[in-house]
C-alpha positions as CSV (number, residue, x, y, z in Angstrom):
1,M,-23.2,-17.5,10.3
2,A,-23.3,-13.7,9.6
3,R,-21.1,-13.2,12.8
4,W,-18.4,-15.3,11.2
5,Y,-18.5,-13.4,8.1
6,V,-17.8,-10.2,10.0
7,I,-15.0,-12.1,11.7
8,R,-13.5,-13.4,8.7
9,A,-13.7,-10.2,7.0
10,G,-12.1,-8.5,10.0
11,Q,-9.3,-11.0,9.9
12,Y,-8.5,-10.2,6.3
13,I,-8.6,-6.3,7.0
14,Q,-6.1,-6.9,9.8
15,A,-3.5,-9.0,7.8
16,H,-3.6,-5.9,5.3
17,H,-3.4,-3.0,7.9
18,G,-2.1,0.0,6.3
19,K,-3.8,-0.7,2.8
20,K,-7.1,0.6,1.9
21,L,-9.7,-1.8,0.7
22,A,-10.3,0.3,-2.0
23,E,-6.7,-0.3,-3.0
24,H,-7.1,-4.0,-2.8
25,D,-7.3,-6.2,-6.2
26,G,-7.8,-9.8,-7.1
27,D,-3.9,-10.5,-6.5
28,D,-4.3,-9.4,-2.9
29,I,-7.1,-11.8,-2.3
30,T,-5.5,-14.6,-4.1
31,N,-2.3,-14.6,-2.0
32,Y,-4.4,-14.2,1.1
33,L,-6.3,-17.2,0.4
34,K,-3.2,-19.2,-0.6
35,E,-1.6,-18.4,2.9
36,I,-4.9,-19.4,4.5
37,E,-5.3,-22.7,2.6
38,G,-1.7,-23.7,3.7
39,L,-2.7,-23.4,7.3
40,D,-3.4,-27.1,8.7
41,R,-6.0,-26.0,11.2
42,I,-8.2,-24.6,8.3
43,Q,-10.9,-27.0,7.3
44,D,-12.7,-26.8,3.9
45,W,-16.0,-25.3,5.1
46,Q,-13.8,-22.7,7.0
47,F,-12.1,-21.9,3.8
48,R,-15.4,-21.5,2.0
49,Q,-16.5,-19.4,4.6
50,I,-13.7,-17.1,4.3
51,V,-14.0,-16.9,0.4
52,D,-17.8,-16.1,1.1
53,A,-16.9,-13.3,3.4
54,L,-14.6,-11.6,1.3
55,Q,-16.9,-11.9,-1.5
56,Q,-19.6,-10.2,0.5
57,L,-17.1,-7.6,1.9
58,F,-15.9,-6.4,-1.7
59,L,-19.5,-6.2,-3.0
60,L,-20.5,-4.3,0.1
61,I,-17.9,-1.7,-0.8
62,E,-18.8,-1.8,-4.5
63,E,-15.5,-2.8,-6.0
64,P,-15.9,-2.9,-9.8
65,W,-14.1,-6.3,-10.0
66,A,-16.4,-8.0,-7.5
67,V,-19.4,-9.1,-9.4
68,K,-22.6,-10.9,-8.7
69,S,-23.2,-14.3,-10.4
70,P,-26.8,-15.5,-11.3
71,K,-25.9,-19.0,-10.3
72,R,-24.2,-18.6,-7.0
73,G,-25.2,-15.3,-5.8
74,R,-21.8,-13.8,-6.1
75,V,-18.3,-14.5,-7.4
76,F,-15.0,-12.4,-7.7
77,A,-14.3,-11.3,-11.4
């Protein structure tokens, strides 16, 4: 499963080439997820995998708006 997190995070980064991760905010992620959600080929479990991968990515680079949740382990602020 970790391999797919890396793939999903990489897809996000590629979709935003030219913009540093430190410059991203919640709007960038929301817009990306709306685009992905609109694709017919994405199943619910895949969408959740993308969300989880992005949460891990932004926690890894310690973005101040990415916070951990005691119930789910991690969420976006």
